[in-house]
N, C-alpha and C positions, 0 to 999 in steps of 0.2 A: 617832394614825394607825397603823393596823395594817399589818404588813409581812409579807414572806416571806423565805425564805433566799436568794433571788436578788438582790433590789435593795432590800428594805425600804420600797418606796414603791409598793406595788401599787395603792392607791386612786388615786394621782395618775397613775401611768404606764400604766395599762391603756389609756387612750385613745391613748397614744403607741406602743403595740405592745410591751409588756414581753416581752423574750426572755431565756432562760436564759443565765447567765454561761458563756462558753466558755473562760475563762481562770481557772485556779486560782492564786491569789497565794501561791506557796510561799515567798516572801521577806517575807511580811507580818509586821510586828512586829520586823524586824531593822533596827536603825539603821545608817546608813552614815556614813563620814567626810566624804563629799562632800555639801555642803548642797544643791547643785543637784539631786542625785538624790532627796533627800527632798522637794524643793519641786515636783517634776513630778507631775502628776496627769492621768489619762485620764478624760474625762467622756463619758458616753453621752447622746445626744439621742433623736430619734425613731427607733425600730427599730434599724437597723444602723449609724447614723451615730455615729462617735466621733471626738473631737478631743483633742489634748494641750494642757494649760495649765500655767502656773507658779503657785505659791502663794507670792508674795513676802512676805506678811505672816505666814506660818507658821501659818495657821488649822488647828487640829487636825481632820483629815478622816478619815472611815472610809467603806468601801464602802456605798453606798446613800444617802448624804447628798445632799439637794437643794441645789444651789449656784447662785448668780448669777455668770455669767462674762461676759467681754468679748465683745461682738458686733461686727457690721460693718454699720451703726453700732449704737449703743445697747448693750443687754445681753441676754443669753440665759439660759435656765434649763435645767439638765440634772442628771443623776444621776451621782455619783462611781462610776466603774467599777473603777479600779485606783489604788493608791497605793504609794509606796515605791520600792525599787530596781528592781522588775520593770517599772516604767513606762519606765525608761531602756532596758531590753532590748527592750521593745516598740517604742520609738522607733527604735532601731538597726535592728530588723528591717524596719520600715516606712520607713526612710531619712528620718526627720524630724530635722533639725538646727536647734536654736534659735540657733546661732551664725550661720547663713546667713540665717535668716528671723526676723522679730520675733515672739516668742512672745506669745500672748494671756494675760491674767491672770484669776485667780479673785478676784472682788470680795468676796464674803461668802457665808455660809450663807443660803440664801433665806429672806426674811421672809414672814410670812403674806400681806402685800400682794403680794409677788412671785408667790407660788404662786396667789393668786386671779386675778391678771392672766394668768398662764400657763394656768390652766384655762380662762379665758374665751377665750383665743386658740385653745386646742385645740378647743373646742366649735364654732368657726367653720370648721374645716378641711373637714368633710364637705360642708357646704352650698357652700363656696367651690369645691371640686373639681367638683361637679355643674354649677354655673353656668359654670365655666371651660371645661368640655368643650363646652357649648353655644356658647360664643364661638368655640372652635376650629372647630366645624362651620360657623359663619357666615362665618368667614374662609377656609374651604375649604383648610386647611393639612394637608399629609401628615405628621402627627405624632400621637402618642398620649400624652395626659397620664395618668400612672400614680399620682401622689401629690402632695400639697402639705403643706408644713410651715411653720407660723407661728413666728416668733421669739418668745422668751419675753416680751418687752416689747410685743408686738403692734404692731410698727412695720414689719415686713418679712415677706413670704411668699415661700418658695422653691418653685417648681413643677418637678417632675421629669417628664421626658418622654423618649420614645424615637422615633427617626426613622431611616429608611434613608438619606435624603439630607439635604443641608443645607437648613435651613428659615429663611426670612426672617420672623421674628416681631416685627418692629419695630412694625407696626400692632397686632398682638395685645397687646403690652405696654401700648400706650396704652389699649386697650380695658379691659385688666385694671385699670390704674390708675384709670380713670374709674369702673369698676364697684365695685371693692373699696376705693378710697381708701387705698391702702397702697403701700409700696415693693415693687417686683416684681423677682425674680431667677429666671432660667430656667437650669436645669441639665440637660444631656443625660446619660442613663445608658444602659448596655447592657442586653441582654435578661436576663442573669443578675442584674444589680442590680435590675431590675424585678421579677423573680420573688422575690428576697429581700425586697423591700419589701411586695409583695402577700401573700406567704405561700401556704400550701396544704398538701395531703397528697400525698405521692409514691406511686409504684406499690408501694412496700414497706409502705404503710399507716401510715407515720410522718410527722411534720411535716418539711417540707423542710429539708435541712441548711443551705442558704444563708440561711434565715431564722431559724435557731436558733443554731448554733455556729460556722459558717464565717465567717472574717474576710477571707479572700482567695479569689479565683476563679482557680485555675490553669488553664492551657489543657489541653483534652482532645482528643486526636487519634484518628483511626480506627485507628491502629496498636494502641492499647490494646484495641480490640475484637478485632482479629485475634490478638493475643498470648493472649487469654483464650478463644479458640476460640468466639466468639459470632457469631451470624448478624447480618449488617449489615442489620437491619430498622429503619428510622427510627422506627417507632412504639414499638419496644421499647427502643431505646438512647437515645432523646431524652427530655429532661425537659420540665417545663411551660414552660420558657423557649424551647423549640424548638431548643436546642443539645444537644450530647452530655451525658449525665448525669455529674455530678461524681464520683459513686461509682465510675465506671469506673477511676479512678486509685487507689482504696483498696487493691485487691489486686494491682495491676499489678506491684509490686516482687516479690511472692511468686511470681508466674508467671514473671517474668524470671529469677529465681534457679533455678526448677525447670527452665526451658528450657535452661539452660547444660549440663545433663546429657544433653540430647537431641541427636541429630545434626541437621544442617541439612536443611531440607525439600528443598533442591535436590539432595541426595545420592541417587544412583541405586544400587539394589542389583542387582548383576550375577550372573546364574546361567547355566548352560548352556541352560536352557529359553528364557529371555528376560530382558531388563532390566525392572526394576520401579521405578516412581516413587511418590513419597509421595502418599498420599490424605488421611489425617487422623490425629489422635492424641488420646489421652486422658491428660492430664498426671497426674491423680490415680491412675489404675490403671496408669500407665506402660506403655501399649500403643500400638502404631502400626499403621496399616493401609496396605498397599501394593497396587498394581494393576499387572499386566503391561502393557507398552507395546503389545504386539500384541493384547491382550485387555482393552480399557478397562472392560469390565463385571465383571471379576474383582475381588474384594476379599479380601485375605489378612490376617488378624489375627496380629500378632507381638508378643512382649514386647520391652521395651527391651533386655534382655540379649541376646536372640537377634539383634536388629538390629545391635547392636554387634559381635557375633560374626561376622556376615556381612560387615560393613564391614571388620573386621580381616582376614578371609580374602581379600577383594577387594584390599586394600592389599598383601597378600603375594603376589598373583598367582594365587590359587586361586579357582576358580569352583564353587560348589555345584551340585548337580543341579537343584534347584528349591526355591522358598520353602516349599512344602508340607511339606518334610522338617523344617522348624524350628517347625512349629505344635505347641504344647503341648496334650496331651489335657486336655480340661476334665472335671473330675470332677462327676458329677451328684449333687446333694444328695438324700439319702434321709432320711426321717423316722426319727429314733432314739428314738421314744417310741411307746407303745401306749396306746390308750384303755381304761384299766383301770376307769374309773368307769362306763362304759356310758352316757355321755351321748348317744350317737347313737341310743339306743332311746327312741322317743317314749312307750312304755308302761311305762317303768321305775318311774313313780310308782304305777301300778296294782298292780304286784306287791308294793310295799312296803305299800300300804293293805290288801291281802288278808292279809298276814302279821300286821299289827297287829290286824285284826278277829279272826283266829283266836286270837291270844293273849288278847284281851279275853274271848272266849267261854269259854276254858279257865279263866280266873280267876273268872268268874261261877259256873261249876260247882263 
C-alpha cells in the first residue's frame, strides 16, 4: 500500500477526506517514565473527527497505522494521528480526562478483513447521503444533512446535520432504520463544523483553514474587524459558513499591540480655530486624519508624532493656532535616472542597421 508523508494511508483514506497533519509531534521517539502517557494514542477518523484511545496491550504504533478501535457498539477503524507524550498535552488542552470518563481501547492493528469491511462501508456513504436527503424532504423537516459516516464494522451510521431550531426527527430515524437496515445516530453540528466537513476554497485562493489544519473554532467578533480598520461588509468578512472569517483573528494581536501607541479615538484635539475629532487612521504608516467639528467636510492628515505633540500641548493648557501648522510637507518623488539607451526612440534600430550596412560596403571595397 503506497502512502504519503501525511498519513501513509492515502489509498484507503482518500474516501474519508485525507487532510494534512496540523500537529508536528516534536516529542516523538522520547520515552517517558509514565506508562499512561506512552499508552495514549490519538486516532483520526473521517476528515476532522479525532478521538483519544488507550493502548493497554502496548502494541507498537506509529503515525499512519490503520487500527481497529473500540466503537459504540462494535469496533471502528481509524488512522493513528499522534503517539507519545504529546498526546497527553493534547488531551489536557482539549480537557479530556480518562480518570473521569472510561477510555476506549485500541484492539489491534487492522487486519485485511477489517480494511475490506471498512472500505465497503465507505463506498455506501455517498449513496446513503443522497437517499437520506430525499427522506428529509418527505418528512418536511427544517434541517440540512451535511455528511454521513459509517462505522468501520458497518453496523452504525452517524448523520451530521445543521438546524436553526430544535428538530423532532424520531419518525425520520425510523425511516432511516427501515431504509438502510443499520443503527442510526444523529449528531447536530454548527455552521463552522459543516464547512470544515464539506471543505472548499476560500477567498484567498487556498483550501479552507477549518478543513485542513484548524482543530478548534474560536469565536470571532466584529471588534476584530474594527481594530483592523476593515469595512463591515458581510460579503467580504464572512466565510463560506456564513460566519465571520476565522482568519480575522490571525493578525488581531499585532494590531492590538500597535494600537497601544496610538491615542484613543475619543480624544479631541483642541486648537484656537476649533476642536477636531478623530476621523480615521493608518496603523502601518502611523498617520491619523482629523476633521474640525464646525467643518465636518475637512480632512487633515497628521503623523502620529505630531498628534502626540498636540495632545501634550493641550494637557499643558496650550492651544495651537490650527492643525494645518502641524502638517508635514510631502516631498514629491522625482526620477533620478535618465534614459541613456534611447529606448524611447522607435527608429533606434534603423540607425543601427544603416551603420552596419555602411561597414559592410567598406569591407567589400
